[in-house]
C-alpha positions in Angstrom: 48.9 30.3 11.8 47.6 29.1 14.7 44.2 31.0 14.0 44.4 29.4 10.6 44.6 26.1 12.1 41.7 27.3 14.6 39.7 27.9 11.9 40.2 25.0 10.0 39.7 22.9 13.2 36.3 24.0 14.1 35.0 23.7 10.2 35.8 19.9 10.7 34.1 19.6 14.1 31.2 21.4 12.5 31.4 19.2 9.5 31.3 16.2 11.6 28.8 17.4 13.9 26.6 17.7 10.9 27.3 14.1 9.7 26.9 12.4 13.0 23.4 14.5 12.8 22.5 13.0 9.7 23.4 9.5 10.8 22.1 9.8 14.5 19.5 6.9 15.6 16.0 7.8 16.7 16.1 9.2 20.2 14.5 6.7 22.6 11.8 8.8 23.7 10.7 9.4 20.2 7.4 7.5 18.9 7.5 5.1 16.1 7.5 7.7 12.9 4.5 7.2 11.0 4.0 10.7 10.1 5.7 10.4 6.5 3.2 7.4 5.4 0.5 7.8 3.1 -2.1 5.3 2.5 -3.3 4.6 -0.8 -6.5 2.9 -2.4 -7.1 -0.5 -0.9 -7.0 -3.8 -2.9 -9.9 -6.3 -1.7 -10.9 -10.2 -2.1 -13.4 -11.4 0.2 -12.9 -10.6 3.5 -9.5 -9.5 3.4 -8.4 -5.6 2.7 -4.8 -4.4 2.3 -4.4 -1.0 1.9 -0.6 -0.2 0.1 1.0 2.2 2.6 4.0 4.6 0.6 6.7 6.5 2.4 8.3 10.3 1.7 11.7 8.7 2.2 13.5 5.2 1.7 16.7 3.8 3.4 19.2 1.6 1.9 18.5 -1.9 3.1 20.7 -3.9 1.1 23.0 -5.1 3.8 20.3 -7.0 5.5 20.0 -10.8 5.7 16.6 -12.5 6.4 16.1 -15.7 7.9 15.2 -17.9 4.7 18.3 -16.6 3.1 20.2 -17.3 5.6 18.8 -21.0 6.6 19.1 -21.8 2.5 22.3 -20.8 2.4 23.1 -22.5 5.6 25.1 -19.1 6.7 22.4 -19.0 9.2 22.2 -22.0 12.1 19.2 -22.1 14.5 19.7 -24.9 17.1 18.1 -26.1 20.7 19.7 -24.0 23.5 22.5 -26.2 24.6 23.5 -27.7 21.3 26.3 -24.8 20.5 29.5 -26.6 21.8 32.0 -26.3 18.9 30.2 -23.6 17.2 31.2 -20.6 19.1 33.9 -17.9 16.9 35.7 -16.4 20.1 34.4 -17.1 23.7 34.1 -20.2 25.5 30.7 -21.8 26.3 29.0 -20.7 29.4 28.6 -23.9 31.7 24.9 -23.5 31.6 25.1 -24.1 27.9 25.5 -28.0 27.8 24.4 -30.9 25.6 20.6 -31.5 26.7 19.8 -28.3 28.4 17.0 -27.3 25.9 14.5 -25.1 27.1 11.2 -24.2 25.7 11.4 -20.6 25.0 15.1 -20.5 24.2 16.8 -21.6 21.1 20.3 -20.4 19.9 21.3 -18.6 16.4 24.7 -18.3 15.0 24.8 -15.6 11.9 27.7 -17.0 10.2 27.0 -14.5 7.2 29.2 -11.4 6.4 25.8 -9.2 6.3 23.7 -8.4 9.4 20.4 -10.7 10.0 17.0 -9.1 10.5 14.7 -11.2 12.4 10.9 -10.5 12.3 8.1 -11.6 15.3 6.6 -14.1 14.1 8.5 -16.0 11.9 8.6 -19.7 12.7 11.3 -21.9 12.4 10.9 -25.8 12.2 12.6 -28.6 13.7 14.5 -29.3 17.0 12.4 -30.5 19.7 9.3 -28.3 18.7 8.8 -26.0 16.3 9.0 -22.1 17.5 8.1 -18.8 16.7 10.5 -15.7 17.1 9.1 -13.6 20.0 10.4 -9.8 18.8 12.0 -8.3 16.3 15.6 -7.9 16.2 19.0 -7.5 13.9 22.0 -9.9 14.5 25.4 -9.0 13.8 27.3 -10.2 11.2 29.9 -13.2 12.0 28.0 -13.4 15.5 28.7 -15.7 18.5 25.9 -17.5 19.4 22.8 -15.4 20.3 20.0 -16.6 22.7 16.7 -16.2 20.9 13.4 -15.7 22.7 10.8 -17.8 21.4 7.4 -19.5 21.6 6.3 -23.1 21.2 4.0 -23.5 18.3 3.8 -27.1 18.5 2.7 -28.0 21.9 2.4 -31.8 21.8 6.1 -32.9 20.9 9.3 -32.6 23.0 11.1 -35.2 20.8 14.0 -34.4 18.3 13.2 -34.1 14.9 16.3 -32.7 13.6 19.8 -31.2 15.4 19.0 -27.7 13.6 15.9 -25.7 12.6 15.1 -24.9 8.9 12.5 -23.9 6.8 8.7 -25.3 6.8 9.4 -26.5 3.0 6.6 -24.0 2.1 7.2 -23.0 -1.5 5.1 -19.7 -2.1 7.5 -17.2 -2.3 11.8 -16.4 -3.3 14.5 -14.5 -2.1 12.8 -11.0 -3.8 9.2 -12.1 -3.4 7.6 -14.1 -6.2 4.3 -16.4 -6.8 2.7 -18.5 -4.6 4.1 -21.7 -6.2 8.0 -20.4 -6.6 10.5 -23.3 -5.8 12.4 -21.8 -3.1 11.5 -23.1 0.6 10.9 -20.4 3.4 9.7 -19.8 6.9 6.2 -19.5 7.5 4.8 -16.2 8.6 2.3 -16.6 12.1 -1.1 -15.3 11.5 -1.8 -11.9 13.0 -4.0 -13.6 16.3 -0.6 -15.9 17.1 1.8 -12.9 16.1 0.1 -10.9 18.7 0.2 -13.5 21.2 3.9 -13.9 21.0 4.6 -10.1 20.9 2.4 -8.4 22.7 1.2 -10.8 25.5 4.6 -12.7 25.8 2.9 -15.6 27.3 3.6 -19.2 26.4 0.0 -20.4 27.5 -1.4 -17.7 25.3 0.5 -18.7 22.3 -0.5 -22.0 22.8 -4.3 -21.4 23.3 -4.5 -18.9 20.3 -2.5 -22.2 18.2 -5.1 -24.4 19.4 -7.7 -21.9 18.5 -6.5 -21.4 15.0 -6.0 -24.7 14.6 -9.4 -25.6 15.3 -10.9 -23.1 13.4 -9.2 -24.4 10.5 -10.7 -27.7 10.7 -14.1 -26.0 11.1 -13.6 -24.2 8.1 -12.5 -27.7 6.2 -15.3 -29.9 7.2 -18.3 -27.3 7.2 -21.0 -28.8 4.9 -19.0 -32.2 4.5 -17.8 -35.0 5.7 -14.3 -35.2 7.6 -11.4 -36.0 4.7 -8.3 -37.2 5.1 -6.8 -33.6 5.2 -9.0 -33.1 7.8 -8.4 -35.8 10.3 -4.3 -34.6 9.4 -5.0 -31.7 10.9 -6.7 -32.9 14.0 -4.0 -35.5 14.3 -1.2 -32.5 14.5 -0.4 -30.1 17.1 2.1 -28.4 14.8 0.8 -24.9 13.5 3.3 -25.1 10.6 2.1 -28.7 9.5 -1.8 -27.4 9.6 -0.6 -24.0 7.4 0.9 -27.1 4.9 -2.1 -28.9 4.8 -3.2 -29.0 1.3 -6.5 -28.4 1.9 -5.7 -25.3 4.5 -3.3 -24.0 1.4 -6.0 -24.1 -1.0 -8.3 -22.3 1.3 -5.3 -19.6 2.0 -4.5 -19.4 -1.6 -7.6 -18.6 -2.5 -7.9 -15.1 -0.8 -3.9 -14.7 -1.1 -3.3 -15.3 -4.6 -5.3 -12.4 -6.0 -4.0 -9.7 -3.1 -0.5 -10.7 -3.9 -0.4 -10.6 -7.5 -2.2 -7.5 -7.7 0.1 -6.1 -5.0 2.9 -7.4 -6.5 1.7 -5.3 -9.7 1.1 -2.6 -7.7 4.3 -2.5 -6.1 6.5 -2.3 -9.4 4.0 0.5 -10.2 4.8 2.5 -7.0 8.3 1.5 -6.6 9.6 5.2 -7.3 7.0 6.4 -5.0 8.7 3.9 -2.1 5.7 1.9 -1.1 6.7 0.3 2.0 4.2 -2.0 3.5 0.3 -2.4 4.2 -2.7 -1.9 6.6 -4.5 -4.7 6.9 -8.4 -5.3 7.2 -10.3 -8.2 8.1 -14.2 -8.1 7.6 -14.2 -4.1 7.4 -12.0 -3.9 10.6 -8.2 -2.8 10.8 -6.0 -5.2 12.7 -3.1 -4.8 11.3 0.0 -2.9 9.7 3.4 -3.9 8.5 5.7 -1.1 7.2 9.8 -1.5 6.3 12.4 0.5 5.8 12.4 0.1 2.1 10.7 -1.4 -1.1 13.2 -4.2 -1.4 12.8 -5.6 2.2 8.3 -4.9 1.7 9.0 -7.1 -1.6 11.4 -10.0 0.0 8.3 -10.4 3.0 5.6 -9.8 1.1 4.8 -13.3 -0.2 4.8 -15.0 3.4 3.3 -11.4 5.2 -0.3 -12.1 2.5 -0.3 -15.7 3.4 -0.5 -14.8 7.1 -3.0 -12.1 6.8 -5.2 -14.3 4.4 -5.1 -17.1 7.1 -6.7 -14.5 9.4 -9.1 -13.9 7.0 -9.9 -17.5 6.3 -10.6 -18.3 10.1 -12.6 -14.9 10.9 -16.2 -15.2 11.7 -17.0 -11.6 12.3 -19.1 -9.4 9.5 -18.5 -5.9 9.4 -18.5 -3.1 6.1 -15.8 -2.4 4.5 -12.9 -0.4 6.0 -11.9 3.0 4.1 -8.5 4.8 3.7 -9.3 7.5 6.0 -9.8 4.6 8.4 -6.3 3.2 7.7 -4.4 6.4 7.9 -6.1 7.4 11.0 -4.8 4.0 12.2 -1.1 4.5 10.8 -1.4 8.3 12.3 -2.2 7.2 16.2 1.1 6.3 18.1 0.6 8.0 21.0 0.9 5.6 24.1 0.4 5.3 27.6 3.4 3.7 28.2 6.3 2.4 26.3 9.6 -0.1 26.5 12.6 0.2 25.2 15.1 -2.9 24.6 18.8 -2.0 23.1 21.8 -3.7 22.1 24.1 -1.2 21.9 25.4 -0.6 18.3 23.2 -3.1 16.9 19.7 -2.4 17.5 16.6 -0.9 19.4 13.2 -2.8 19.8 10.6 -0.2 21.0 7.3 -1.0 22.5 4.5 1.1 22.8 0.8 0.5 24.2 -1.3 3.0 23.1 -5.7 2.9 23.6 -6.6 0.0 21.7 -3.2 -0.8 20.0 0.0 -2.0 20.3 3.1 -0.6 18.2 6.4 -2.1 17.8 9.5 -0.1 16.0 12.8 -2.0 15.3 15.6 0.7 14.9 19.2 -0.2 13.2 22.2 1.2 15.0 24.4 -0.4 12.6 27.7 1.8 11.2 25.5 4.1 7.9 21.9 3.2 9.1 20.2 5.0 12.5 16.6 4.2 10.8 13.2 2.1 11.6 13.9 -1.3 9.8 10.5 -2.5 10.3 7.3 -1.2 12.2 4.7 -3.4 13.2 1.2 -2.3 14.7 -1.4 -4.4 16.0 -5.3 -3.7 16.9 -6.5 -5.0 20.1 
């Protein structure tokens, strides 16, 4: 009898061990796993080229809430640091978090949804005392207490409250699961790669401000090239808000000229490639590969695609460099090279792990979910330097 009980117990231990192995998180020392990705033929329009990427495996990501979904539903609240009184679910408000203690590089987020919230570096929230850009990928648990967000200002000329809470920019280029550029649902803006790089890589407010001013000036130059300044150009020059520049009607028109064909072609391609697990893109501007965004599923890619393609197109609009055409082999090699000289890991036990890999001429960032029944990389971003 004891022998049978011992055998049964041993079987249970083995089975449990197998389940744990199947669900285990990626070990801290592992590199972002790009060996399972394949680059396909590019979609080109003007100076912008995107290479669709398919994966050997896809994951269930339906439980994740995006920032756009949370802000539109009101289940996610973003406010200035110091305005959290009365919003705490369980713990008392720390003494430092008092009214009037707003800080440039700190915001507070509360996720009242029953779903975990996914935040991507580069997403811009507007309102408060200044518009801010999210500084790093992270996951916020369902029904969270206030979370201290690391952010950077992308509106250096304002420090007066336009609203108590932050929201979407008012951009109307996408819906809950992607959609045409003229969709009805408000969304946040995704900063273009050069601005995202300063927030994610340099992590320096002065560098972010410098890049914002540089891109604003570049947009103005594009606008007035060969013609007298227009009312729209004057509006661009009169604001320090990166979001408002991107929403300027003439800037939007120029971005749409590049973004719309790419978006529509890729949406059609995603439908064709859904069974092949299309999960991301490698991006080239004027023949130079600059960026890659990869997700855990086609579903997540479809949600972020409308604002991602506009961020890539915004980069293409202001780029002055001239080059040839990037090839599939170059794009595949860009994904394959993830060996770094140094890596930094930040983790919230049981929620997420974020890893930065610094290599020769690139930085890569991977966000791994540590929530129950996950243990997979939700998002990988790689930038060329």
